[in-house]
ROSE-4610 file (N, C-alpha, C; in Angstrom, 1 decimal, always signed):
// ROSE-4610
residu = [M/M/M/T/T/T/V/V/V/L/L/L/N/N/N/S/S/S/S/S/S/K/K/K/R/R/R/P/P/P/A/A/A/V/V/V/M/M/M/F/F/F/D/D/D/A/A/A/T/T/T/N/N/N/V/V/V/E/E/E/H/H/H/R/R/R/K/K/K/M/M/M/Y/Y/Y/A/A/A/E/E/E/F/F/F/L/L/L/K/K/K/T/T/T/R/R/R/S/S/S/W/W/W/G/G/G/K/K/K/T/T/T/P/P/P/V/V/V/K/K/K/F/F/F/E/E/E/L/L/L/E/E/E/P/P/P/E/E/E/W/W/W/A/A/A/D/D/D/I/I/I/V/V/V/S/S/S/M/M/M/I/I/I/E/E/E/H/H/H/K/K/K/M/M/M/L/L/L/K/K/K/Y/Y/Y/Y/Y/Y/V/V/V/N/N/N/Q/Q/Q/E/E/E/M/M/M/N/N/N/F/F/F/I/I/I/L/L/L/F/F/F/K/K/K/E/E/E/E/E/E/T/T/T/Y/Y/Y/A/A/A/K/K/K/C/C/C]
num = [1/1/1/2/2/2/3/3/3/4/4/4/5/5/5/6/6/6/7/7/7/8/8/8/9/9/9/10/10/10/11/11/11/12/12/12/13/13/13/14/14/14/15/15/15/16/16/16/17/17/17/18/18/18/19/19/19/20/20/20/21/21/21/22/22/22/23/23/23/24/24/24/25/25/25/26/26/26/27/27/27/28/28/28/29/29/29/30/30/30/31/31/31/32/32/32/33/33/33/34/34/34/35/35/35/36/36/36/37/37/37/38/38/38/39/39/39/40/40/40/41/41/41/42/42/42/43/43/43/44/44/44/45/45/45/46/46/46/47/47/47/48/48/48/49/49/49/50/50/50/51/51/51/52/52/52/53/53/53/54/54/54/55/55/55/56/56/56/57/57/57/58/58/58/59/59/59/60/60/60/61/61/61/62/62/62/63/63/63/64/64/64/65/65/65/66/66/66/67/67/67/68/68/68/69/69/69/70/70/70/71/71/71/72/72/72/73/73/73/74/74/74/75/75/75/76/76/76/77/77/77/78/78/78/79/79/79/80/80/80]
x = [+131.4/+132.0/+132.4/+133.0/+133.8/+134.0/+134.3/+133.5/+134.5/+135.8/+136.6/+135.8/+134.9/+134.9/+133.1/+132.7/+131.5/+131.7/+132.7/+132.3/+132.0/+131.9/+131.9/+130.3/+129.8/+128.6/+127.9/+126.4/+125.8/+124.7/+125.2/+123.7/+122.7/+121.7/+120.2/+119.1/+118.4/+117.2/+116.5/+115.9/+115.1/+113.4/+113.0/+112.0/+111.5/+110.5/+109.2/+108.8/+108.2/+106.9/+107.9/+109.3/+109.9/+110.7/+110.1/+110.4/+112.0/+112.1/+114.3/+114.6/+114.2/+114.6/+114.2/+112.9/+112.6/+112.6/+113.1/+113.1/+115.2/+116.0/+117.8/+117.2/+115.9/+115.5/+115.5/+115.3/+114.1/+116.0/+116.3/+117.9/+118.8/+118.9/+119.6/+118.2/+117.6/+117.3/+117.5/+117.0/+117.8/+119.6/+120.2/+121.6/+122.4/+121.8/+122.2/+122.9/+123.0/+124.7/+124.1/+124.4/+124.6/+124.9/+126.9/+127.9/+127.0/+126.2/+125.9/+124.3/+125.0/+123.7/+124.3/+123.8/+124.6/+124.4/+123.5/+123.4/+123.3/+123.5/+123.5/+122.9/+122.1/+120.7/+121.2/+120.7/+121.4/+120.8/+120.9/+120.3/+120.1/+118.6/+117.6/+118.3/+118.5/+118.9/+117.6/+116.7/+115.9/+115.5/+116.6/+116.8/+118.3/+117.8/+119.3/+120.3/+119.5/+119.6/+119.3/+119.9/+119.6/+118.2/+118.3/+117.1/+115.9/+116.3/+114.7/+114.2/+114.8/+113.7/+113.9/+114.1/+114.5/+112.1/+112.7/+111.8/+110.3/+110.2/+109.1/+108.7/+109.6/+109.8/+107.8/+108.7/+107.8/+106.8/+106.4/+105.7/+104.7/+104.5/+104.1/+103.4/+104.5/+104.1/+102.8/+103.0/+101.9/+101.0/+100.9/+99.4/+98.5/+99.6/+98.7/+98.1/+99.3/+98.3/+97.2/+97.4/+96.2/+95.3/+95.0/+93.8/+93.8/+94.7/+94.0/+93.4/+94.4/+94.6/+95.6/+95.7/+96.4/+96.9/+97.2/+97.1/+98.2/+99.5/+100.3/+100.1/+101.0/+101.0/+102.4/+103.7/+105.3/+104.9/+104.4/+103.5/+103.6/+102.6/+102.2/+102.5/+102.9/+103.1/+104.6/+104.6/+106.0/+106.8/+107.9/+109.1/+109.7/+109.6/+110.6/+112.4]
y = [+65.2/+66.2/+67.3/+67.5/+68.9/+70.3/+71.1/+72.8/+72.9/+72.3/+71.9/+70.8/+70.4/+69.1/+69.9/+71.0/+71.7/+71.9/+72.8/+73.5/+71.8/+70.8/+69.7/+69.0/+69.7/+69.2/+70.6/+69.4/+70.2/+71.1/+73.0/+73.9/+73.7/+73.3/+73.0/+74.2/+74.6/+75.9/+74.1/+75.7/+74.3/+74.0/+72.9/+72.6/+72.6/+73.0/+73.2/+71.8/+71.9/+70.1/+69.3/+68.7/+67.9/+67.0/+66.0/+65.3/+65.0/+64.8/+64.8/+65.7/+67.1/+68.9/+68.9/+68.0/+67.8/+67.4/+66.3/+65.7/+66.2/+66.8/+66.7/+68.4/+69.1/+69.6/+69.5/+68.5/+68.0/+67.4/+66.4/+66.0/+67.6/+68.3/+70.3/+70.4/+70.1/+70.7/+70.0/+68.4/+67.6/+67.6/+67.6/+67.8/+69.6/+70.6/+71.8/+72.2/+71.1/+71.1/+70.4/+71.3/+71.0/+70.2/+69.5/+68.1/+67.4/+66.3/+64.7/+65.1/+67.0/+66.9/+66.7/+65.7/+65.8/+66.9/+67.9/+69.6/+70.6/+71.5/+72.6/+74.1/+74.0/+75.2/+76.1/+76.5/+78.1/+78.9/+80.1/+81.4/+82.6/+82.0/+83.2/+85.1/+85.9/+87.2/+88.3/+87.4/+88.6/+87.7/+86.9/+86.4/+86.2/+86.9/+87.2/+85.3/+84.1/+83.0/+82.0/+81.5/+80.2/+79.5/+79.4/+79.3/+80.0/+81.2/+81.6/+81.3/+81.1/+81.0/+79.7/+78.3/+77.9/+77.4/+78.5/+77.8/+78.5/+79.6/+81.1/+79.9/+79.3/+78.0/+76.9/+76.6/+75.3/+75.7/+76.5/+77.1/+77.0/+77.8/+78.3/+77.0/+75.8/+74.5/+73.4/+73.9/+73.2/+74.0/+75.5/+76.1/+75.7/+76.0/+75.1/+73.8/+73.3/+71.9/+71.5/+72.7/+72.4/+73.0/+74.2/+75.3/+74.3/+73.8/+72.5/+73.8/+74.7/+75.6/+76.6/+77.4/+78.3/+79.3/+79.4/+80.4/+81.8/+81.4/+82.7/+82.6/+83.5/+83.0/+84.5/+83.3/+83.8/+84.9/+85.4/+86.9/+87.7/+87.7/+88.0/+88.2/+87.3/+87.6/+88.0/+88.6/+89.8/+89.1/+89.1/+88.5/+88.9/+88.5/+89.0/+89.7]
z = [+112.1/+111.0/+112.4/+111.7/+112.1/+111.3/+111.7/+111.2/+110.4/+110.2/+109.1/+107.3/+107.9/+106.8/+106.1/+106.9/+107.4/+105.2/+104.6/+103.7/+102.4/+102.8/+102.5/+102.2/+103.0/+102.7/+102.2/+101.1/+100.0/+101.1/+100.4/+100.9/+100.6/+100.9/+100.4/+101.0/+100.8/+101.6/+102.9/+103.4/+104.5/+104.4/+104.1/+103.0/+104.5/+105.4/+106.4/+105.6/+104.5/+103.9/+103.6/+103.8/+103.6/+105.3/+105.4/+106.4/+107.0/+105.7/+105.8/+107.1/+105.7/+107.0/+108.4/+108.4/+109.5/+111.1/+110.3/+111.3/+111.5/+110.7/+111.2/+111.9/+111.8/+113.1/+113.9/+114.3/+115.2/+115.8/+115.4/+116.1/+116.4/+115.9/+115.8/+117.4/+117.3/+118.7/+120.3/+119.7/+121.1/+121.2/+120.1/+120.4/+120.6/+120.5/+119.8/+118.5/+118.3/+117.0/+115.8/+115.1/+113.6/+112.8/+113.7/+113.3/+112.5/+112.9/+112.4/+111.2/+110.3/+109.6/+108.1/+107.6/+106.2/+105.3/+105.7/+104.4/+105.8/+105.1/+105.7/+105.0/+106.0/+105.9/+105.2/+103.9/+103.6/+104.7/+105.0/+105.2/+104.3/+104.4/+103.2/+103.5/+102.4/+102.8/+104.1/+104.0/+105.0/+106.6/+106.8/+108.5/+109.1/+109.9/+110.9/+111.1/+111.1/+112.0/+111.3/+111.6/+110.5/+111.8/+112.8/+113.9/+113.7/+113.5/+113.3/+112.3/+111.6/+109.8/+110.0/+110.7/+110.4/+111.4/+112.7/+113.6/+112.9/+112.1/+111.6/+110.5/+109.3/+108.5/+109.8/+109.7/+110.6/+111.3/+112.1/+113.0/+111.1/+110.5/+109.5/+109.4/+108.8/+108.2/+109.0/+110.3/+111.0/+111.4/+111.5/+111.3/+110.2/+109.3/+107.4/+108.2/+108.2/+108.6/+109.1/+110.9/+111.8/+110.8/+110.0/+110.1/+108.6/+108.0/+106.9/+105.5/+105.5/+104.3/+104.4/+103.8/+103.1/+104.6/+105.2/+106.4/+105.6/+105.3/+104.7/+103.9/+103.5/+101.5/+101.3/+100.4/+100.8/+100.4/+99.7/+99.2/+100.0/+101.2/+101.9/+103.3/+104.0/+105.4/+105.3/+106.8/+106.9/+107.5/+107.1/+107.1/+108.5/+109.6/+110.6/+110.6]
């Protein structure tokens, strides 16, 4: 998929609880490219870049999984 075709991909919010989103991020880590991703992830306003946003969401997800409770709540954690 080229840059010119990227506008044809639907824009979605990254959801760390979605296994398909995690697989897309894992593929990005291997290839350092979003080129084969069927969607494009929207950048939330408080973030400067997609990768930092996803890394934060993934960290939050896995910490919560390991600790088996909600450590971070959306309304209380500070976003960097």
